[in-house]
C-alpha positions in Angstrom: 10.1 27.4 -24.9 13.6 28.3 -26.2 15.1 27.4 -29.6 16.9 24.3 -28.4 13.8 22.8 -26.8 11.8 23.6 -29.9 14.4 22.1 -32.2 14.6 18.9 -30.0 10.8 18.6 -30.1 10.8 18.9 -33.9 13.5 16.3 -34.3 11.7 13.9 -32.0 8.5 14.3 -34.0 10.3 13.8 -37.3 12.0 10.6 -36.1 8.7 9.3 -34.6 10.2 9.1 -31.1 7.7 9.8 -28.3 8.1 13.2 -26.7 9.7 13.6 -23.4 7.4 12.8 -20.5 6.5 15.7 -18.4 7.2 15.2 -14.8 4.0 15.5 -12.8 3.3 15.7 -9.1 1.3 13.2 -7.2 -2.4 13.2 -8.1 -4.5 15.6 -6.1 -7.2 13.0 -5.7 -5.1 10.9 -3.3 -2.6 13.2 -1.5 -2.5 11.0 1.6 -0.6 7.7 1.7 -0.7 5.3 4.6 -3.3 2.9 6.1 -6.9 2.9 7.2 -7.0 0.8 10.4 -10.4 -0.6 11.6 -10.5 -1.9 15.2 -13.2 -3.4 17.2 -13.2 -1.5 20.5 -15.2 -1.6 23.8 -16.1 1.2 26.1 -16.5 0.8 29.9 -19.6 -1.3 29.2 -21.8 -2.4 26.3 -21.1 -4.2 23.0 -18.0 -3.8 20.8 -18.1 -1.3 17.9 -16.0 -0.2 15.0 -13.2 2.4 15.5 -11.5 3.7 12.4 -8.1 5.5 12.4 -6.3 6.9 9.3 -2.6 6.7 9.7 0.1 8.4 7.5 2.6 5.8 8.5 4.0 3.6 5.7 4.5 0.7 8.1 1.5 -1.5 8.7 2.6 -2.4 12.2 3.2 1.1 13.2 -0.2 2.2 11.9 -1.9 -0.5 14.0 -0.1 0.7 17.1 -1.1 4.3 16.4 -4.7 3.2 16.0 -4.6 1.3 19.3 -3.1 4.3 21.0 -5.7 6.7 19.6 -8.5 4.3 20.7 -7.1 4.3 24.3 -6.8 8.1 24.2 -10.5 8.2 23.3 -11.3 6.1 26.3 -11.9 2.7 24.5 -10.2 -0.7 25.0 -9.0 -2.2 21.7 -10.6 -5.6 21.3 -9.6 -6.9 17.9 -8.1 -5.8 14.6 -10.8 -6.0 11.9 -9.0 -4.6 8.9 -5.9 -2.7 7.8 -6.4 -1.2 4.3 -3.6 0.6 2.4 -4.9 4.0 1.5 
């Protein structure tokens, strides 16, 4: 800490002004933003089951389309959208 910063901190304390807020990065606990998409899918035969896809897209519609594309790539047919949770 140089002299100017130290003097500024002392003056702020003396005046009762809150200290400058330190800029922090995004919390480590939640580094990924986007959506968790839950689809009901069917295979070639049998009952429907849950298929979850985590998307980094900020657009809900784009995240749903990504999830449907991932389900098709895994060999399933998307049946219905069960949930789209912002993560």
